[in-house]
C-alpha positions as CSV (number, residue, x, y, z in Angstrom):
1,M,49.8,-19.6,25.7
2,C,51.8,-16.5,26.6
3,L,48.7,-14.9,28.2
4,Q,48.3,-18.0,30.4
5,L,51.8,-17.7,31.7
6,Q,51.4,-14.0,32.3
7,I,48.2,-14.9,34.5
8,C,50.1,-17.6,36.3
9,H,53.0,-15.3,37.0
10,R,50.6,-12.5,38.4
11,R,48.8,-15.1,40.6
12,R,52.1,-16.5,41.9
13,E,53.5,-13.0,42.7
14,S,50.3,-12.0,44.4
15,N,49.8,-12.2,48.2
16,D,47.6,-15.2,47.8
17,G,50.2,-16.9,45.7
18,R,52.9,-16.1,48.2
19,V,50.8,-17.5,51.1
20,L,50.1,-20.6,49.2
21,A,53.8,-21.1,48.4
22,A,54.7,-20.6,52.1
23,I,52.0,-23.0,53.2
24,I,53.2,-25.8,50.8
25,Q,56.9,-25.3,51.8
26,L,56.1,-25.2,55.5
27,H,54.0,-28.4,55.1
28,E,56.7,-30.2,53.2
29,E,59.2,-29.2,56.1
30,G,56.8,-30.7,58.6
31,V,56.3,-27.2,60.4
32,V,53.0,-26.5,62.3
33,L,51.0,-24.2,59.9
34,T,50.4,-21.1,62.1
35,G,49.8,-17.7,60.8
36,S,52.9,-16.4,62.2
37,A,55.0,-19.3,60.5
38,V,53.3,-18.6,57.2
39,S,53.8,-14.8,57.4
40,Q,57.5,-15.3,58.4
41,R,58.0,-17.6,55.4
42,V,56.4,-15.1,53.1
43,K,58.8,-12.4,54.3
44,E,61.7,-14.8,53.7
45,L,60.6,-15.4,50.2
46,D,60.0,-11.7,49.4
47,D,61.8,-9.1,51.5
48,D,59.3,-6.4,50.3
49,A,56.2,-8.3,51.4
50,E,54.2,-6.8,54.2
51,M,52.5,-9.8,55.7
52,T,51.2,-10.3,59.3
53,A,50.0,-13.5,60.9
54,I,46.4,-12.2,60.8
55,K,46.6,-11.4,57.2
56,A,48.3,-14.7,56.2
57,G,45.5,-16.5,58.2
58,L,42.8,-14.5,56.4
59,I,44.4,-15.2,52.9
60,A,44.7,-18.9,53.8
61,K,40.9,-19.0,54.7
62,R,40.0,-17.2,51.5
63,L,42.1,-19.7,49.5
64,G,39.8,-22.3,51.0
65,F,42.0,-23.8,53.9
66,I,40.2,-24.5,57.1
67,K,41.5,-23.0,60.3
68,S,41.3,-24.9,63.5
69,R,42.7,-24.5,67.0
70,I,45.1,-26.8,68.9
71,P,43.3,-27.7,72.1
72,K,46.2,-27.6,74.6
73,D,47.8,-24.3,73.8
74,G,45.0,-22.4,71.8
75,R,47.1,-21.7,68.7
76,H,45.3,-21.4,65.5
77,I,46.6,-23.5,62.6
78,V,45.8,-23.9,59.0
79,V,44.5,-27.4,58.4
80,W,46.4,-29.1,55.4
81,D,44.2,-30.2,52.5
82,E,46.4,-32.0,49.9
83,E,43.8,-31.9,47.2
84,L,43.1,-28.2,47.7
85,A,46.9,-27.5,47.7
86,I,47.5,-29.3,44.5
87,R,44.6,-27.7,42.7
88,L,45.6,-24.3,44.0
89,A,49.3,-24.9,43.2
90,L,48.4,-25.7,39.6
91,Q,46.2,-22.7,39.4
92,Y,48.9,-20.4,40.6
93,G,51.7,-21.9,38.8
94,I,53.5,-23.0,41.9
95,P,55.8,-26.0,41.5
96,L,54.8,-29.0,43.6
97,F,57.3,-31.0,45.8
98,S,57.8,-34.7,45.1
99,S,55.8,-35.8,48.1
100,I,52.8,-33.6,47.1
101,S,51.8,-34.5,43.5
102,P,48.6,-35.6,41.9
103,G,49.8,-39.1,41.7
104,N,50.3,-39.3,45.5
105,L,46.9,-38.0,46.6
106,S,45.6,-39.3,49.9
107,H,41.9,-39.4,50.5
108,S,42.2,-37.8,54.0
109,S,43.0,-34.3,55.0
110,P,44.9,-34.6,58.3
111,L,45.8,-31.7,60.5
112,S,49.2,-30.5,60.2
113,P,51.8,-33.1,61.4
114,V,52.6,-31.6,64.8
115,A,48.9,-31.0,65.7
116,S,47.8,-34.6,65.1
């Protein structure tokens, strides 16, 4: 059990874990999931983190999130996928918010609230 806790801690403290935590927090707050918003949140969570919008977007894509473009202004956003977020949060040991929990799963994966 101790080894599993160490693995979760390492994952959570990795760049992937920081980006995932930022995406979950921003979604909970209703913020558009842009690379710059995610990178800014990562920097707020960890002052030593060196994260750019491009790097945050690439990590989000590597985690399995789909990126899309908002038609009118051309900004790229991360498409919220609740099932993926829950699965990754459990894998990375990131706490889930009350509105995002395995019991509250929706079957659709809508775009970020502002983009829809």
